[in-house]
C-alpha positions as YAML, in Angstrom:
chain: A
units: angstrom
residues:
- id: 1
  name: UNK
  ca: [-93.01, -27.66, -19.98]
- id: 2
  name: UNK
  ca: [-95.89, -27.84, -17.54]
- id: 3
  name: UNK
  ca: [-95.33, -24.28, -16.32]
- id: 4
  name: UNK
  ca: [-95.30, -22.98, -19.90]
- id: 5
  name: UNK
  ca: [-98.46, -24.97, -20.72]
- id: 6
  name: UNK
  ca: [-100.22, -23.64, -17.63]
- id: 7
  name: UNK
  ca: [-99.26, -20.04, -18.46]
- id: 8
  name: UNK
  ca: [-100.43, -20.41, -22.06]
- id: 9
  name: UNK
  ca: [-103.74, -21.87, -20.94]
- id: 10
  name: UNK
  ca: [-104.21, -19.12, -18.35]
- id: 11
  name: UNK
  ca: [-103.65, -16.52, -21.08]
- id: 12
  name: UNK
  ca: [-106.28, -18.17, -23.31]
- id: 13
  name: UNK
  ca: [-103.79, -19.89, -25.59]
- id: 14
  name: UNK
  ca: [-104.08, -23.24, -27.29]
- id: 15
  name: UNK
  ca: [-101.93, -26.05, -25.92]
- id: 16
  name: UNK
  ca: [-101.55, -29.47, -27.47]
- id: 17
  name: UNK
  ca: [-99.61, -32.06, -25.53]
- id: 18
  name: UNK
  ca: [-97.71, -34.74, -27.44]
- id: 19
  name: UNK
  ca: [-96.37, -37.50, -25.23]
- id: 20
  name: UNK
  ca: [-95.10, -41.03, -25.75]
- id: 21
  name: UNK
  ca: [-97.04, -43.86, -24.15]
- id: 22
  name: UNK
  ca: [-94.19, -44.83, -21.80]
- id: 23
  name: UNK
  ca: [-94.39, -41.40, -20.14]
- id: 24
  name: UNK
  ca: [-98.18, -41.63, -19.85]
- id: 25
  name: UNK
  ca: [-97.65, -45.00, -18.17]
- id: 26
  name: UNK
  ca: [-95.33, -43.26, -15.69]
- id: 27
  name: UNK
  ca: [-98.12, -40.72, -14.97]
- id: 28
  name: UNK
  ca: [-96.16, -37.80, -16.43]
- id: 29
  name: UNK
  ca: [-98.92, -36.51, -18.73]
- id: 30
  name: UNK
  ca: [-100.23, -33.02, -17.91]
- id: 31
  name: UNK
  ca: [-103.70, -33.56, -16.43]
- id: 32
  name: UNK
  ca: [-105.03, -30.10, -17.34]
- id: 33
  name: UNK
  ca: [-104.51, -30.08, -21.09]
- id: 34
  name: UNK
  ca: [-107.61, -29.97, -23.26]
- id: 35
  name: UNK
  ca: [-105.84, -32.02, -25.96]
- id: 36
  name: UNK
  ca: [-103.17, -34.68, -25.55]
- id: 37
  name: UNK
  ca: [-101.91, -36.83, -28.39]
- id: 38
  name: UNK
  ca: [-100.30, -40.08, -27.27]
- id: 39
  name: UNK
  ca: [-97.66, -41.55, -29.59]
- id: 40
  name: UNK
  ca: [-95.52, -44.64, -29.28]
- id: 41
  name: UNK
  ca: [-91.98, -43.24, -29.34]
- id: 42
  name: UNK
  ca: [-89.97, -40.08, -28.72]
- id: 43
  name: UNK
  ca: [-89.19, -40.00, -32.45]
- id: 44
  name: UNK
  ca: [-92.91, -39.93, -33.24]
- id: 45
  name: UNK
  ca: [-93.37, -37.23, -30.59]
- id: 46
  name: UNK
  ca: [-90.79, -34.94, -32.19]
- id: 47
  name: UNK
  ca: [-92.17, -35.50, -35.68]
- id: 48
  name: UNK
  ca: [-95.71, -34.73, -34.52]
- id: 49
  name: UNK
  ca: [-94.63, -31.64, -32.62]
- id: 50
  name: UNK
  ca: [-92.81, -30.45, -35.74]
- id: 51
  name: UNK
  ca: [-96.01, -30.90, -37.76]
- id: 52
  name: UNK
  ca: [-98.04, -28.91, -35.23]
- id: 53
  name: UNK
  ca: [-95.51, -26.14, -34.57]
- id: 54
  name: UNK
  ca: [-95.36, -22.73, -36.21]
- id: 55
  name: UNK
  ca: [-91.90, -22.16, -34.72]
- id: 56
  name: UNK
  ca: [-89.37, -23.87, -32.45]
- id: 57
  name: UNK
  ca: [-88.16, -22.08, -29.31]
- id: 58
  name: UNK
  ca: [-85.73, -23.32, -26.67]
- id: 59
  name: UNK
  ca: [-86.23, -21.88, -23.22]
- id: 60
  name: UNK
  ca: [-83.49, -22.57, -20.67]
- id: 61
  name: UNK
  ca: [-83.37, -26.33, -20.24]
- id: 62
  name: UNK
  ca: [-81.23, -29.43, -20.32]
- id: 63
  name: UNK
  ca: [-80.08, -32.09, -22.77]
- id: 64
  name: UNK
  ca: [-83.56, -32.84, -24.14]
- id: 65
  name: UNK
  ca: [-84.13, -29.16, -24.89]
- id: 66
  name: UNK
  ca: [-80.88, -28.99, -26.86]
- id: 67
  name: UNK
  ca: [-81.57, -32.23, -28.68]
- id: 68
  name: UNK
  ca: [-85.05, -31.16, -29.77]
- id: 69
  name: UNK
  ca: [-83.98, -27.65, -30.83]
- id: 70
  name: UNK
  ca: [-80.97, -28.87, -32.78]
- id: 71
  name: UNK
  ca: [-83.03, -31.53, -34.53]
- id: 72
  name: UNK
  ca: [-85.64, -28.95, -35.56]
- id: 73
  name: UNK
  ca: [-82.89, -26.55, -36.70]
- id: 74
  name: UNK
  ca: [-81.18, -29.32, -38.70]
- id: 75
  name: UNK
  ca: [-84.47, -30.34, -40.30]
- id: 76
  name: UNK
  ca: [-84.82, -26.74, -41.49]
- id: 77
  name: UNK
  ca: [-81.32, -26.84, -43.00]
- id: 78
  name: UNK
  ca: [-82.28, -30.02, -44.85]
- id: 79
  name: UNK
  ca: [-85.44, -28.45, -46.25]
- id: 80
  name: UNK
  ca: [-87.87, -30.55, -44.21]
- id: 81
  name: UNK
  ca: [-89.55, -27.36, -42.98]
- id: 82
  name: UNK
  ca: [-89.09, -23.59, -43.25]
- id: 83
  name: UNK
  ca: [-90.09, -22.64, -39.71]
- id: 84
  name: UNK
  ca: [-88.23, -20.24, -37.41]
- id: 85
  name: UNK
  ca: [-85.98, -21.73, -34.74]
- id: 86
  name: UNK
  ca: [-84.72, -19.71, -31.79]
- id: 87
  name: UNK
  ca: [-83.12, -19.61, -28.37]
- id: 88
  name: UNK
  ca: [-84.98, -17.60, -25.75]
- id: 89
  name: UNK
  ca: [-81.84, -16.38, -24.00]
- id: 90
  name: UNK
  ca: [-83.05, -15.59, -20.49]
- id: 91
  name: UNK
  ca: [-80.31, -13.99, -18.37]
- id: 92
  name: UNK
  ca: [-77.62, -15.12, -20.85]
- id: 93
  name: UNK
  ca: [-78.41, -18.80, -20.30]
- id: 94
  name: UNK
  ca: [-77.61, -19.79, -23.89]
- id: 95
  name: UNK
  ca: [-74.45, -17.65, -24.29]
- id: 96
  name: UNK
  ca: [-71.99, -20.54, -23.71]
- id: 97
  name: UNK
  ca: [-73.82, -22.58, -26.36]
- id: 98
  name: UNK
  ca: [-73.76, -19.64, -28.76]
- id: 99
  name: UNK
  ca: [-70.01, -19.26, -28.19]
- id: 100
  name: UNK
  ca: [-69.61, -22.89, -29.27]
- id: 101
  name: UNK
  ca: [-71.77, -22.36, -32.35]
- id: 102
  name: UNK
  ca: [-69.70, -19.30, -33.34]
- id: 103
  name: UNK
  ca: [-66.58, -21.45, -32.95]
- id: 104
  name: UNK
  ca: [-68.15, -23.99, -35.30]
- id: 105
  name: UNK
  ca: [-68.58, -21.22, -37.87]
- id: 106
  name: UNK
  ca: [-65.02, -19.95, -37.33]
- id: 107
  name: UNK
  ca: [-63.62, -23.47, -37.75]
- id: 108
  name: UNK
  ca: [-65.64, -24.11, -40.92]
- id: 109
  name: UNK
  ca: [-68.06, -26.71, -39.57]
- id: 110
  name: UNK
  ca: [-71.15, -24.51, -39.80]
- id: 111
  name: UNK
  ca: [-72.08, -21.97, -42.45]
- id: 112
  name: UNK
  ca: [-72.48, -18.45, -41.07]
- id: 113
  name: UNK
  ca: [-75.90, -18.03, -42.71]
- id: 114
  name: UNK
  ca: [-77.17, -21.07, -40.78]
- id: 115
  name: UNK
  ca: [-76.16, -19.53, -37.48]
- id: 116
  name: UNK
  ca: [-77.60, -16.15, -38.52]
- id: 117
  name: UNK
  ca: [-80.94, -17.88, -39.20]
- id: 118
  name: UNK
  ca: [-81.04, -19.23, -35.65]
- id: 119
  name: UNK
  ca: [-82.79, -16.61, -33.58]
- id: 120
  name: UNK
  ca: [-81.46, -15.39, -30.27]
- id: 121
  name: UNK
  ca: [-84.14, -13.44, -28.46]
- id: 122
  name: UNK
  ca: [-84.40, -12.15, -24.91]
- id: 123
  name: UNK
  ca: [-88.12, -11.78, -24.32]
- id: 124
  name: UNK
  ca: [-91.57, -12.55, -25.74]
- id: 125
  name: UNK
  ca: [-91.70, -9.34, -27.80]
- id: 126
  name: UNK
  ca: [-88.34, -10.17, -29.38]
- id: 127
  name: UNK
  ca: [-89.52, -13.69, -30.13]
- id: 128
  name: UNK
  ca: [-92.69, -12.48, -31.82]
- id: 129
  name: UNK
  ca: [-90.68, -9.97, -33.89]
- id: 130
  name: UNK
  ca: [-88.20, -12.67, -34.92]
- id: 131
  name: UNK
  ca: [-90.97, -15.06, -35.96]
- id: 132
  name: UNK
  ca: [-92.85, -12.30, -37.82]
- id: 133
  name: UNK
  ca: [-89.76, -11.19, -39.76]
- id: 134
  name: UNK
  ca: [-88.28, -14.66, -40.35]
- id: 135
  name: UNK
  ca: [-86.97, -15.54, -43.79]
- id: 136
  name: UNK
  ca: [-85.80, -19.11, -44.13]
- id: 137
  name: UNK
  ca: [-82.43, -19.58, -45.85]
- id: 138
  name: UNK
  ca: [-82.15, -21.84, -48.85]
- id: 139
  name: UNK
  ca: [-81.77, -25.57, -48.23]
- id: 140
  name: UNK
  ca: [-78.30, -26.70, -47.29]
- id: 141
  name: UNK
  ca: [-78.27, -29.19, -50.13]
- id: 142
  name: UNK
  ca: [-80.28, -28.93, -53.31]
- id: 143
  name: UNK
  ca: [-80.86, -31.66, -55.86]
- id: 144
  name: UNK
  ca: [-78.68, -31.46, -58.98]
- id: 145
  name: UNK
  ca: [-80.24, -29.80, -62.00]
- id: 146
  name: UNK
  ca: [-81.72, -32.26, -64.45]
...
């Protein structure tokens, strides 16, 4: 995350850090950010990041990356936001995960339109095009008609 923040700052971008207090206490906060919001829990961190975000993008990463992307994607399915969600698939990193997601569709656990709404892009230009053209599918569940 620090490398991405540094690159965004170097390019003149805006970066807002959102970090729970326990990580600040462990001296893991990025010292060069112009704006850092300190929250109490990881749950608050994800909720605040979702409020601030225009889109959600997973670069190659580990368990936390998956957890945060899937939560954002699920929140979109539930109608909590209508923001684009995507994998930035550098050198095929996310292909094994995408194979599993396609299996979930094939086995009936995931609707095909949900997987189609999840972007898979390979570079910054593809990401910007995906975000610019994004149309959010209807909520997974809708309230019954009155």
